[in-house]
Every structure is written in C-alpha cells, then in structure tokens.
PADOGU-305918 format. One record per residue (C-alpha): residue number from 1; x, y, z. Coordinates in steps of 0.001 Angstrom, whole numbers. Layout:
<nodes>
(NUM,(X,Y,Z))
...
</nodes>
This chain:
<nodes>
(1,(-11180,-33670,26140))
(2,(-14260,-32742,28003))
(3,(-17307,-31937,26317))
(4,(-19242,-28738,26310))
(5,(-21970,-29611,28835))
(6,(-19566,-31102,31085))
(7,(-17590,-27723,31123))
(8,(-20844,-26215,31724))
(9,(-21832,-28449,34634))
(10,(-18144,-27569,36334))
(11,(-18454,-23599,35940))
(12,(-22063,-23974,37434))
(13,(-20552,-26023,40598))
(14,(-17704,-23259,40735))
(15,(-15328,-25398,39604))
(16,(-12610,-24392,37197))
(17,(-13602,-26114,33860))
(18,(-10981,-28352,32218))
(19,(-9695,-26545,29159))
(20,(-10504,-28062,25958))
(21,(-7614,-29071,23191))
(22,(-8112,-28809,19795))
(23,(-6785,-31591,18061))
(24,(-6395,-29268,14740))
(25,(-3507,-27626,16598))
(26,(-364,-29267,15475))
(27,(1564,-27740,18852))
(28,(663,-25997,22074))
(29,(1265,-22249,21666))
(30,(4559,-21137,23346))
(31,(4515,-18749,26367))
(32,(4710,-14822,25282))
(33,(7904,-13880,24391))
(34,(9206,-17177,23100))
(35,(10008,-17706,19623))
(36,(7663,-20203,17523))
(37,(8626,-23634,17126))
(38,(10387,-24617,13919))
(39,(8005,-25795,10997))
(40,(9142,-28510,8934))
(41,(7757,-28135,5477))
(42,(9251,-31146,4275))
(43,(6872,-32882,6969))
(44,(4008,-31240,5015))
(45,(3203,-31754,1132))
(46,(954,-29211,929))
(47,(3301,-26316,1610))
(48,(6236,-27014,-468))
(49,(9668,-25435,805))
(50,(11081,-22758,-1306))
(51,(14414,-22543,-2318))
(52,(16705,-20797,170))
(53,(17976,-18555,-1993))
(54,(19101,-14603,-648))
(55,(15524,-12249,-1028))
(56,(16994,-10340,-4243))
(57,(17432,-14041,-6068))
(58,(13902,-14801,-4883))
(59,(12489,-11261,-6470))
(60,(14115,-12091,-9545))
(61,(12568,-15605,-9885))
(62,(9190,-13639,-9185))
(63,(10066,-11585,-11759))
(64,(10993,-14195,-14241))
(65,(7666,-15795,-13539))
(66,(5576,-13394,-14115))
(67,(7189,-11437,-17449))
(68,(4129,-9723,-18512))
(69,(758,-8424,-17538))
(70,(-1788,-7603,-20409))
(71,(-4350,-4895,-19697))
(72,(-7538,-7417,-19459))
(73,(-9928,-5111,-17139))
(74,(-12135,-2777,-18818))
(75,(-13548,887,-17613))
(76,(-16891,1067,-18878))
(77,(-19338,3765,-19041))
(78,(-22402,4687,-20179))
(79,(-23709,6598,-23115))
(80,(-26107,9305,-21530))
(81,(-27688,9625,-25020))
(82,(-28510,5783,-25810))
(83,(-27743,4262,-22683))
(84,(-25822,2008,-24614))
(85,(-22760,728,-22317))
(86,(-19262,984,-24053))
(87,(-15566,-54,-22961))
(88,(-13990,3413,-22669))
(89,(-10350,1871,-21822))
(90,(-8555,-1218,-20624))
(91,(-6349,-1107,-17732))
(92,(-4352,-3518,-15192))
(93,(-6697,-3494,-11865))
(94,(-5256,-4540,-8605))
(95,(-6836,-8045,-9173))
(96,(-4549,-8227,-11976))
(97,(-1323,-7959,-10136))
(98,(-2604,-10191,-7161))
(99,(-3549,-12762,-9567))
(100,(65,-12621,-11108))
(101,(2420,-12015,-8198))
(102,(368,-14053,-5722))
(103,(1636,-17737,-6875))
(104,(4948,-16578,-8007))
(105,(5656,-15251,-4674))
(106,(4425,-17914,-2887))
(107,(6428,-20313,-4829))
(108,(9788,-18294,-4211))
(109,(9109,-17699,-536))
(110,(8481,-13935,-850))
(111,(6217,-11772,1814))
(112,(5312,-8461,1275))
(113,(4178,-6408,4559))
(114,(2929,-2859,4332))
(115,(5253,-1571,7307))
(116,(4063,2391,7328))
(117,(1064,4375,5758))
(118,(897,8161,5607))
(119,(-2662,9597,4685))
(120,(-4162,12901,3747))
(121,(-7731,13896,2530))
(122,(-9397,16728,983))
(123,(-12829,17270,-478))
(124,(-13458,18120,-4147))
(125,(-15994,17700,-6659))
(126,(-16452,15465,-9923))
(127,(-17157,17275,-13301))
(128,(-21093,16768,-12774))
(129,(-20827,18798,-9379))
(130,(-20973,15250,-6972))
(131,(-19215,15629,-3797))
(132,(-16292,13432,-3553))
(133,(-13253,12918,-963))
(134,(-9784,12687,-2327))
(135,(-7393,10216,-743))
(136,(-3538,10213,-1139))
(137,(-1537,7431,564))
(138,(2109,6889,691))
(139,(3195,3616,1756))
(140,(6269,2195,2819))
(141,(6985,-1368,2215))
(142,(9155,-4260,2851))
(143,(9775,-7369,619))
(144,(11351,-10305,2550))
(145,(12854,-13390,1222))
(146,(12477,-17094,2372))
(147,(15814,-16768,4361))
(148,(14332,-13938,6385))
(149,(16483,-11287,4504))
(150,(14647,-8298,3247))
(151,(14985,-5488,376))
(152,(15692,-1779,1025))
(153,(12429,-629,2201))
(154,(10258,641,-652))
(155,(7590,3677,-1320))
(156,(4627,3929,-3258))
(157,(1767,6115,-3292))
(158,(-1834,5709,-4352))
(159,(-4650,8043,-4722))
(160,(-8685,7623,-5022))
(161,(-11635,9957,-5226))
(162,(-14655,8261,-3896))
(163,(-18017,9627,-2610))
(164,(-18505,7300,113))
(165,(-16145,5516,2591))
(166,(-13874,3256,384))
(167,(-11248,6127,-234))
(168,(-8762,4892,1855))
(169,(-9061,1141,881))
(170,(-8960,2308,-2806))
(171,(-5910,3991,-2183))
(172,(-4294,1037,-299))
(173,(-4885,-1345,-3318))
(174,(-3380,1047,-5995))
(175,(-409,1821,-4069))
(176,(-66,-2008,-3935))
(177,(-637,-2129,-7481))
(178,(2008,68,-8048))
(179,(4617,-1497,-6002))
(180,(4077,-4872,-7830))
(181,(3926,-3465,-11402))
(182,(6883,-799,-11102))
(183,(9392,-3042,-8732))
(184,(8638,-6219,-10820))
(185,(9196,-3914,-14232))
(186,(6135,-5920,-15960))
(187,(5869,-4264,-19153))
(188,(2203,-3716,-21011))
(189,(3445,-1338,-23786))
(190,(1235,946,-23402))
(191,(524,3512,-20821))
(192,(-2260,2996,-17962))
(193,(-5036,4977,-17260))
(194,(-6056,5120,-13966))
(195,(-8563,2223,-12949))
(196,(-11136,3666,-10933))
(197,(-11566,6987,-13210))
(198,(-13539,9993,-12095))
(199,(-13379,13058,-14063))
(200,(-12510,16232,-11782))
(201,(-14421,19556,-11643))
(202,(-13201,22610,-10827))
(203,(-11197,22316,-7476))
(204,(-8843,24990,-5870))
(205,(-5177,24121,-6381))
(206,(-2799,24801,-3454))
(207,(-416,27775,-4331))
(208,(3288,27446,-3502))
(209,(2604,29647,-599))
(210,(641,27438,872))
(211,(2806,24506,533))
(212,(5179,26863,2232))
(213,(3433,27632,5190))
(214,(2800,24105,5721))
(215,(6274,22961,5140))
(216,(8112,25571,7511))
(217,(4991,24848,10056))
(218,(6974,22915,13047))
(219,(3964,20621,13572))
(220,(4278,19322,10151))
(221,(5544,15735,10643))
(222,(8557,13982,8599))
(223,(6192,11750,6996))
(224,(3724,14439,6068))
(225,(6781,16776,4441))
(226,(7473,13210,2386))
(227,(3995,13221,849))
(228,(4407,17048,334))
(229,(7436,16317,-2115))
(230,(5328,14014,-3837))
(231,(2260,16154,-4634))
(232,(4555,19101,-5501))
(233,(6518,16719,-7813))
(234,(3077,15697,-9710))
(235,(2368,19349,-9433))
(236,(5536,20377,-11129))
(237,(5936,22777,-8424))
(238,(9211,21784,-6796))
(239,(11113,24486,-8739))
(240,(9196,27595,-7602))
(241,(11187,29798,-5199))
(242,(9315,31013,-1941))
(243,(10525,33265,556))
(244,(11720,31002,3452))
(245,(11206,31531,7479))
(246,(14251,33733,7302))
(247,(12999,35687,4148))
(248,(15556,34271,1785))
(249,(14617,33087,-1646))
(250,(14340,28931,-1496))
(251,(12658,26397,-3877))
(252,(10244,24431,-2224))
(253,(12234,21114,-3148))
(254,(15016,22537,-1107))
(255,(13048,24360,1529))
(256,(11017,20780,2037))
(257,(14386,18772,2128))
(258,(16057,21113,4493))
(259,(13332,20799,6889))
(260,(12922,17166,6479))
(261,(16404,16627,7177))
(262,(15897,19114,10516))
(263,(13278,16623,11897))
(264,(14809,13401,11048))
(265,(18207,14325,12296))
(266,(19523,13918,8760))
(267,(21216,17248,8622))
(268,(23127,16865,11660))
</nodes>
C-alpha cells in the first residue's frame, strides 16, 4: 500500500497513483452486474446464522418473541392556567415498535423493505389557528425471510400534521409502526391514540363530487386511486352515490374500483 504522500507525489509528476487497498475489506468488490460473493456466517461469530426456514415460519417466530408491547410512551401537555405539565395519554410510538421488532427480526433473518410510497399533502389549521401541513403516505412493504422468499406485499398508511418540514418523515414512521404492530398482531388491550396529536381546527372537508371529479380524471394515477379509497373509507364515504362520467349513478367505491382496474389492466 502506498502512503497518501507518495500518491500525491505520483499525481504531481503526472503518474497514475497506485490505488490504495483497505485492509478492512474482506474481499474486493465484484465487477458491476455480477452477484456478490457468498458470505460465510459460521466464520463470523459476531453475525450468527439464522435458521433457514420459510419466511412465514420466520415471521411467526418474530411474533412469538415479541408477544406484547405496552403503551409506555407518554404524550404530555402543559396546563395553560397553572403552567404544569401533565400526561394526557399513553401510546406505543415507532421507537417502541423498533425496539421490540429490531432484535427479533435480526435473530430470525427477517428483512423489511419499503418498495413503494404514495404521498399527498394539504394545508390545514390547528385548533389554535396555526398553519399546518397534513401529509398522508401509503407505503407498500416487502417482508423477506432468511431464505430469500417473501410474504405477499403489504400496505400500511401513515398520516401526520406538522408546521415545519417533518411531516413526511412522521408519516413514514407511523406507516412503519402500523405495519409492525398490525401485521405482528401485537396486543395492548387498549385502543391506541395518535402519537403526534394535534387538535384540528375548522378545515374544509372534501365533498363526494370533488372525489368523483378526481377519480374520473384520466391523469389520476392508480396509486392515487388507492389512496383515495383509503381516504373515503376513513371518511365513511364509500357508499355515497354520484353521477359518473356517463351520467349514471354509482357509488364512490365502485367508481374508484372500476377506474383503477381500467388503468391497471385488471378489468380486461
């Protein structure tokens, strides 16, 4: 290996510097397009080998290890009159989810990847008339097991309100938390309130006709149609009938599904 000074002198003399080789690397990187070399876990005691079982068995073992996660996180607020801080409610945050699932997924060779994200934003206000930005994110996840096989793709949604630039990051964290707790079926015994709680002020709610116009718009992507279905379900508007592009009455649910199938080829 040449020193930094020697390589600098070679470059100053117009010579091609001798490449430095790091002793920390266990192997040289393969040429582009070629698979990575096999990694022998047995020769690396710091990285124990997970048992080679199908992904659904590995995920079941993760659930068996986690079992229960209590609501140990606290949402605190300050009393406007006394100035004293009090605990308004307890919840399970994303850190609780990662602390519970992180070691278990490593132990059983489970990897979790976000393979697709669809986002939407709107401006709103809090109950104190502060300007807020609402971020809604629908994420598609891949859960891969130690043998390289995967569970069917899963979806989860996250929503947040923020006055700065952290809305998307918060929504991503909430989507991951929802995936881990819901797919893991980890109980608490109590309904979970929102971790990042902001009281909403008066904000205009989208109408059925507004959603109708967005659904039939040919520029609306299939991913956005999926998200509209999620929004309509939360607003309990799926059953509302509207006049479709042909003038016939159709529920928003049926209208959205039909256009989604037409744009993805599912209706052919």
